[in-house]
C-alpha positions, 0 to 999 in steps of 0.5 A: 511521528511513528506510522506502523506500515503493513501490507498482504495480511490475507486473511491471518486476522491474528496477525492483523490484530496484533497489528492494531494493538501497536501503538502508533500515530498512524496506520498504513496498510498497503492492500491485500487484506483478504483472498480474493475479497473473501471475508472483508467483514472481517477485516473491517471489523478488526480494524475498527478501532484504528479506522480514523488513523489508517491510510489504506489501499486496496491490494489486487485481492479487494475492490476500492469500494470495499474498503471506501465506505468502510475507512474514510482515509482509503487513498486509491486515487486521491490525497488526504492529509495527516497533521500536515503531511499529504498522503496518497496512493494507488491500489491494486496492481498490473495484470497478473496470471491469477485474473484477481479482482483489482488489477490495472493496465499501466495506461490507467495507472499512469493518469491516476498517478500523474492526477495524484500529484505530489505527496509526503507519503506514497502507499502503493499495493503494486512496487516499482517496476525493475527493482528489488522489491518487484522480483519474485522468487520465480525471477518474475518482475511483478512491478508498475512502470507507472508507480516507478515512474511517479516516485522518481517524478515526485520523490515523496519523502517515503513509499509503502509498497506490498504484493511480493511476498518475498520482499518483505522486510526490504527497503531500497531507495529511488533518489532521496525516496525510501520505499519498502515493503512491510509485510504482514509483520509489519515495520514502524517508520518514523517521519518528522517534515 
């Protein structure tokens, strides 16, 4: 199966249109379609042709309820199945200096992820703390302890993250899990379980 993963579109509607025209079995969005939730209706309209094959979490710039009513496979805090694969995730991010719409504390994230249980494909807007994927160009670790704990503990087949723009295109391994940030250009992933 071929998944086209992307993240951090931030109102670049041409990039989003281009991604939806690439043929894939399913699409994964690791959040931040918008900037502070503005123009979410445009994103929703562009994604309509792939909505039934789109597995998505909100970023820290949109709220779960903005996506849940339009996309049946919004996987923030829940698990859905696609062709026998379990797909689940967490949206939002740890606290930022910008006070964006969807930020949480680590204790909430630990609880939500513990309830999620094991999945094959894990989607998180926030990258795992203490990794190359979490390090900003200014040297700040913008990752999540809870996301790292989840990946280390449950070892999904692969994990898609976003949030730290300058880490787009980078892949790391945590145990047997390939963790990558596809960025707004997207990345095709093949999975056969």
